[in-house]
N, C-alpha and C positions, 0 to 999 in steps of 0.2 A: 590589831588583834590577829592571833594565829591559833590554829588547831592542828596538832600533830605535824608541825613544820610547814603547814600551808597557810598562807595569808588569806583571810576571809574578810568580807565586809560586814560591819554591824548594820543590820537592816533598820534598827531603830524605828522611827516613825515615817520613813520614806514610803512613797507609793510602791506597791508591789504588783507583780505580774505572776499568774499561777499557771503551771504547766502540768499536764498529765504525762507521766513518764513510765515507760516499760522498763523495769529493772531486769538485768540479765542474770536472773536467778531462776533456773528451770522449775523449781518446786512451786513457784507462785503462778506459773502459767502466763497467760496474757492479761492478767489483772493489772490495771494502771494505777499508779500511786501519784498523788499530787504533791508537788514541791513548788517553792516560790523563788523569785529573784527580783532585783530592782526593776521597776517598770521601764527604765531606760534601756534595758537589755532585751533584745528581741531574738528569740530562738526559733529556728524553722523546724518543721517536721523532719525527723531523722537525725537531728543533731545529737551527738554523743556527749554525755555528761557524766560527772562523778557525783554520786549522792550518798548521804548516810542511809543505811538500811539495816534495821534491827540493831545489832551491836557492832556492826562492821561498816564497810564502805562497799559500794557496788557501782559498776558501770550501768548506765541506762540510756534510753533513747527517747527523744521528745516525740510524743504522739500528736500533740496539738495543745493549743492554749485552752485552759479550763475557763468556762464562762460562768461557773457557779460562784456565789459569794461565799468566801471561806474565811475562817478565823485567822488571826495574825500569827498564831503559834505553829503554823505549818512549817515543817523543816525546809531549809533552804538548799538549793543546789550549791555545791561547793566549788566545782570546777567545770569548765567547758572545754572539750577537745577542739582543736583548731578547725574552724569552719571552712578553711580552705579545702579540707578533705571531704566536705559534705557531698554525698552521692547525689546524682540527678534524680528528680522525683520519679521518672519512669522506672529507674532501676530499683528504687525503694518499693514501688508498687509491685514490680515483678518478683522481687525476692521475698516480699511479704506473702505473695501468693504461693511461691515455692515452699515457704515455711508451713503454710496450711497443708499443702500437698504431703509434706513429710511429717505432719502432726507435731511440728516443732513450734516453739514460741517465736513471735515476731522478733523479739530482742536477740534471740540466738541466731536467727536468719540474718538480721541486719548487722550483726557483729562481723560477718564475713566481708562487709562492704567497706571496712576500714583496714588500712595496712597496720603493721606493728609500729610502735614507737611514735605515735601521733602525739605532738606536744599538747599540754593542757594549760589553761589560763584560769586563775582565780577570778571571782566576781569583782574584787577590788581592782584588779589589773584591767579587766574589761571596761570598767567605768572610767579609769584613767585614760584608756585609749579612745574613749568617746563612742562607745557602741550605742547608737541611737535606735529607736524603734523603727525609723524609716530606712535603716540599712537594708539594702536588697540582699536576698538569698536565692539560691537556685531551687530550693524546695518549693512545694506547693501544698495547699490545704489537704487535710486528711481525706476528704471525700473526693478528691480529684484522682481517681484511679484509672489507668489506661485500660482500653478494651483488650488489649493483649493479656494483661494480668488477670482479668476476669474470665477470659476464655480458655485458660489452661485446663482446668478440670482434670479428668482422668485420661484425656486423649493426647497427652503431651508427646507420646511416642509416634503419633501420626503426623506431626509437623514435618514439612518437607526437608529432605536431606539428599545431598549428593554423596554417594559412597564410592571411594576409590579402593578397589580390591586388587591387591598385588604386592610385589616386593617393595622394599624401601625406596630404591631408585625410581621405580615407576610411580609410586605415590608422591614422592617429593617433586618429581617433574610436574605433576598436575597441581600440587599445592602452591608451588612458587609461581606458576603461570597465573593461577587464580588470584594470588596475592598481588601480583603486578597489575592485573586488571582492576582490582579494588583500589589500589593506591592511585592509579591513573584517574579513577573516578572521584578522587578526593575522600575516599573512605578508609578507615583504619582496619587493621587486621590483628586477630588474636590467635596465637598458636597454643594448643594445650597438649602436653605430653604426660604420660602416666608416672614416670619416675625420673629422678635426677640423672641417672646414668643414660637414659634415653634422651633427656633434654640436652645433654652435652653434645651428642651427635647432631641433634637438630639445630643447635646454635651454630655449629660449624657450617652447616648448609645455608642457614639464614645470613650469617655474616659474610659468606662468600658472595651471595646475591645482593644483599642489602648492607654493605659495610657501614658500621657506625650508626645504624638506624634502629637497632633492636633494643627494646627495654626489657630487661630480665626481671621476672617476677618469680622468685624462688626462695624457699626457706633456707637454702644454702648461702644466700647473700646476706649481708648485714642488714639489720633493721633499717638503718638510715638509707642504705642504697635502695632497698626495696621501697621505702617510703618515697624517695625521689622519683623512682620509676613510676610508681602508682600515680603521683601527682602530675607527672609529665603526660601520662595517658589521659588523665581526667581533664586536663587543660587543653588537650589537643596538640601539645608541643611535640609529642611522639606519636607515630602512626603504626608502629608494630610492637606488639607485646608478646612475650613467650614465657611460659611457666608451667608448673605442675598444677594439680587439680584446683587449688585455692585461687589460682589466677583466673578461673572461670568467672569469678565475681568482680574482676577488675572493672572500674567505671570508665571504660574506653570511650572517648568522645567520638561521635560519628562512626560507630562500629559498622563495618560493611561485610566482614567475613570472619567466621569462627572456624578454625581448622582443628579438629581433634584427631590425633594420630593414635594408632594401636587401640582402636575402639574396643576390642575384646578384652583388654587388660583389666583385671579386677582392681588394679591400683588407682584407677580413676575414682573409685569409691572410697570415701573417708572411713576410717576405722573407729572414729569417735563420734558420739552424738553431736549433732543430729543426722549424721551419716549421709550428708549430701553427696551426690554423684555428679562429677563434672560433665558426664554425658547428658544428664537431665538438665543441668544448668545451661549447657550449650544449646540444647533444643529450645529451652525457654527463651534464650537470647535471640533465637531465630524468630520467635513471635514478635520481637521488637523491630524486625526488619533486616536483621543480618542474615546473610547466606550461611548455611551450616554445611560443613564438609567433614565427613567421617572417613577414616581409612584404616585398613589392616590387611595383613597377608591372609589372615584366617578370621573372618567375621564371627561375632557371637551368634548363637542360635537365633536370638531375637532379630538381629540384623539380617541374617540369612533369610528368614521368613519374610521380612519387609521388602527385601530386594526381590525375592522370588514372586511376591504378590504385587510387585510394581508400585508399592507405596513409596519406596525410595528409588531414585535414579541411581544407576550403577555404571561405573567405568571399570572394566575388568581387564587385567593383563592377560595376554594370550598364554595358554599352557605351553610349557617347554616341549620341545620336539624330542626326537629319540636321544638316547644317551642319558636318561634320568638315573639318579642313584639307585643302586640295588638295595632293596629292603628285605631284611631277614628277621623273622619273628621266631624266637627260640622258646619252646615250651619247657620251663624249668622242671616240670613234673617228670620229664623224660631225661633231661641232661644233667641236672645238678647232682653232684655227688659229694658227700661229706660236707665240710663247712666252706668249701671254695665259693667265692663270690663271682669270680670270672669263670663262666662255664667253658667246657672244652671247645664247643663251636665258636664262641666269642674269642677264645685264646687263639684259635687258628686264624680267624679273621684279622686279629691284631697283628699276628706274625706276618701275614701276607702284606698288610698295609705298611709295616715297618720295613719290610724287604724292598718295597717300592719307594721308600724314603718319605712316606707320608706322615703327617701329624695325626694324632688320634685324641679323641675326647671320651672319657668315661664319666658318665653322669649318674649321680645318686643324690637325691635331695634329703640327705640326712647327715648332719654334722657329727663330729666326734668319732670315737672308735666303736663303742657299743651303746645302743639306745636304752639298755636296762641292765642293772647289776643287782643280782639277788644272792642271798646266802643259801648255799647248798644244804646246810644243816637244818635251818629252821624255815626256809622259804621266804623270809621277809625281803622286800625290795627297798632299795635306797630311794627315798622320796624327797622331793623338795619340801622343806618345812613351811613354805609360804603358799605353795600351789598344790601340793599333794600329788604331783605327777612324777613319774620316774625320772631320776637324774641321769644325764648322759655322761658316760665315761670318756675322758680325753687322755689317751695313753701318754702322749709326749709331756703334758704338764702334770701328769699323775693327779688329776683332780676331777671332781664331779661338777657338772653344770646343769642348771635348769634353763632350757631354751625358751621358756615362757616368760620368766621374770628376770633372768640374768643372774640369779643367785649362784655362787660358786663356793666350794669347800674342798679341802684335800680328800683324796680317795681314802676310804677307811681301811685300816689294817685288820681290825677285828670287827665282827658283827656287833652293832650296838644293842641288839636284843638277846643274843645267845652267846656272844663272845667267840663265835666260830671263826675259822680262818679260810674256809673253802668258799670260793665265789664262783658264780655262774655269770658269764657275760653273754647277753642275748642281744639280738638285733645287730645290724651292721651300719657303720657310718663311713664317711669318706676317708678318715684316717686309716681304718682297717683296709679299705680298698687300696690306698697308697702303699701300705705295707705288703699286701699280697702281690700288687703289680711289680714291686721291686724284686720280690722273690721269684716271680715267673719270668720277668724280663730284666735281668740284672744289667744288661748292656744298654738299655734304653733310658735316657733321662726323663724324669717325671716331675711335674710341678703340681701343686694343689691350689685350688681357688675356692674358698668358702669364707663365711663371715668371721671365723676365728683367725684365719690367715690375714685378712684385710684389716684387722685391728693394728697390725704392725707394718703391713706393706700395701701400697695402693694397688687396686686391680690392674691399672694401666701398666704398672711395672712388671707384674706377673705375666700379663698377656704379651707385652713386648718381648720378654725373655722367651716365652713359649713360641712366639713367631720366629725366633732365631734358631729354633730346634728343627732338625730335619734328618732323621725322624725324631719324634718326641711324643710325650703323652701329657695330657692335662686331666687331672681328677678333680671334679667340680660339683657344686650344687647349683641351684637355680640362679644364683648371683651372676652366672656367666651370661645369661640372656640379656640382650639389649646393650651389651658393652661395645662401644664403637671401635675399640682397639682390637677386638677379637679377630685373630687371623683365621682364614679358611682352613679346613681340615679334610683329610681323606677318609676318616672313619669316625662315626659317632656310635658309641655303645651305651645303651640305657640299661643299667644293671637291674633295675626293678621298675617296671611300668605300672605296678599294682598299687603303689603307695597312695596316689591321689584317689584311686577308686575305692579305697577303704573308708573314706570320710563320709559320715552320714549326712549327705547334702545332695539335693536333686541336681546340682550343677557339677557333681564330681566327674561324671563322664565327659562333660564339655571341657573341664579343666585338664583332664588327662589327655584328651585329643589336642587341645591347644599346646600343651607342654611338648608332646611328641612332635607336633608339626614345627614348632619353633626350634626345637633341637635339631631336627632334620635340616633346617635352613643353615646350620653351621657348616654344612658340607660345601666344599668348593664346587660351584656349578661347572667350572671348566673341566673337571675330571669326568663328568658324565657318569657312565656305568662302571667306571673304575673306582668310584667312591662307594662306601657302604654305610647303611644305617641298620644297626643291629639292636633289636629290642628283646630283652629277657623278661618273661612274664609267666605267671601261672594261669592266666586267663587269655589264651591266644584267640579265642573266638569272640571276645568282647568287642562290641562295635567301636569303642574308642580306640582299642588297639588296632583293629582292622583299618581304622581311619588313617593310620600312618601310610597305608597303601592307596586307599580310595577315600578321599575326603568327602566327596559328594554323598557316598553311601552313609557316612557317619551322620551327616546332617539329616538325611531322610529318616534314618532309624531313630535318632534322638527326638525329632519332631513327632514321630508316631507315638513314642513312649510318653512324651510330655502332654500330647493331646489326650491320650487315654487317662492320664492321672490328673489333668487339670492344672498343670504347672505352667509358668510363663514360657512362651508368649501366649498361651491359650487361657490364661487366668492371671490373677494378681496374687502376690505373696507378701505377707508382713510377718516380721519376727519381733516379738516383745521379750526383752530380757529383764530379769529381776535380780538385783544384786544386793547382798547384805553380808555383814560379818557374822550374821547368825544363819546357819544352815536352815533351821526351821522357819524363820521369818521369810527368807527368800522363797522357800517352798510353799508356804501358806499364801503369800501374795500371788504367786503364779497359779496356784490352784484356784483361788477365788476368782481371778481374772478369767481363767478357762471356763469355770463354772458359769459365770455371767454371760458368756458367749455361746454356751452349749445349745441354747434354743434359738439363736439368731438365724434368720433365713439366709440362705445362700452363703453361709460361712462354714467352712470345714475347719475344725479346731484340732491341731496336732499337739499333743502334750496335755499337761505340763510334763517336763522332763528336765533332768540335769543337763546343762549345756555340755557340748563336746569337751570343753575345758571347764570342768565344774568348779574349780577354785583357782583364782589368780591373785597373787599377792595378798593372801589372807581373806579374800572376798569370795563368797559362794555365789554361784550363778545358776539360775534356773531360767528356762525359756519356754515360750508358747508360740507356735507358728500358726498363722491363719491363711487359708486359701479361699478365694472367691472369684466370681466371674469378672468383676470390674473393680477399679480402684475406688471410685466414689462410694459405693455401698459398703465395701470392705473397710475403708478408712472410717466411715461414719459409725459403723458398728463397733469398731475398735475404740474410737474416741469415746463413745457412750460408755463402754465397759470400763475404760480408764477413769472417766469422771465419777462413776459410781463406786469405784474401788475404794475400799477402806484405806485412808491415808496412813502410811507407816513411815515415820521420819527416818527409821533405820533401814528402809528399803529404797533403793534407787531403781527407777523404771526407765528403760531405754527402748524406744520404738524405732525399728529399722524398716523403712519402706523399701521394697524391692531389694532385699539383701543379696549380696553376691557370695558371701561365705558365712558359715554358721559356727564360729569358734565358741 
């Protein structure tokens, strides 16, 4: 007998076993559904299965065996994923607790504990292979939860951490020493990096110290390779794992050390529901007995406070001596004239650098030529038909592009509304910067590095070519940060430091400071005060801009402001987003949710309001933000309001605990 190409067993009159299963369908929450299978087949808690659900099929996870007497017409489990990948029960308990912390379903949380491309087996095949009830499994009964899982609560950030504060070489010196100590003690090590480009540099360091011993857990590898690495760590055949944020869930046997590098990077946070954060997962794994080590050249504001208050131990690199780079902040209100992007003071700094044979970087985190094109006759703006945001003009391709959803179309010749031919190009992108640089410095070779260029050329090729220039210039976006092949330069010019400050987000100042600090690190330390860091801004007195000169003052000012307003780390923050193809339905759901929380104690409700990106790929987005003194009470009130919310099948609700950005 077969159904849709899958061979299934006819249950007939055979003895049955019944299981409560959590289906991975967010709309049903943590409600368990009962399915059956032949009594000869024993499934442990956490086993991943494929089951019929409504009019389709869904993945599910075994919660436990149902002890109720049930009718024989219960739907049967169709397939079972290979139990060789069954996570250990301690990890199931821990990730279940993390799911509750994030107001996510247990099924959604447990889904992270399995790698991609896990093979499935039908019930008939399992019977042929002789799966008996007495077959041992690694899992344990549902009520056997570890004390660490129960103790997470809202104090997860207070779990012990060693923080390594300094440059990359300083951090990795300590990481590798600690890894060797862990391996000598018979314990495994897990390295977590924020992005693929950073992971590549980390792997080079790990392979040099531990050749052939590193198991790579990355979305860039094939599903089969990732599955093999996952299984080797689960069985204890491999002792070192390295990967990006999803690797935080890897079931590493005898885990003794978790190293998370570039702690302040927002890329450690998932951009899709349930918005797990590798930093939070790493801390939770510390509750299971692993030592947790974080590191960064510039800690997050939360980490800075925990270091200063001695909640976290810290090893810090000594500050550099005399001969540090010159920092010059240019107030564009005084110097910019006409439509020039490169101000006269910056042009002079570039000229001096090139005369010395130095390489220079010009940074602007905007792609394209112009960020907005409008008709001079009627004023209409060319918008993305799917997102409703201004399309970006790319002069070389003569096309418009939406940098939210990727939609592209040819640049219009006539206005679609009034048939006018006069266009206004507003905003500046790196393509315009490249053109202006060529006009001002015709004898200096220039390269560009942004997402559009890397569609055809690898970043490493561009950076290798840049490294051969002396002098030379690289015009780039944020993609330049973290590239292991990036050569050192003698001048870094930030063309507009104000862009991140304009985002309506309480972390905007921190992101601006982190960005400037990381850009400054592109300078060659060997040049000392012969190198220059030049920042163009209209907000020269902003504490994030001043942080380019004095980082400690930035942290102190930012902490004062957050304490006054009750933002993390002095309070907790939750963002709830409502998505629908109907503008009104998304708005109504957000309004009802905000109204239900308006009288809750110790909860400050911000919104409802349209999200910063109010429409993406045809879906309207509204959001409500919640502030409160502690996680437990805030999450409880949020959960109650969501349960009481009128269910709308056309509205998707996404809860983001501890959000790092509010798109």
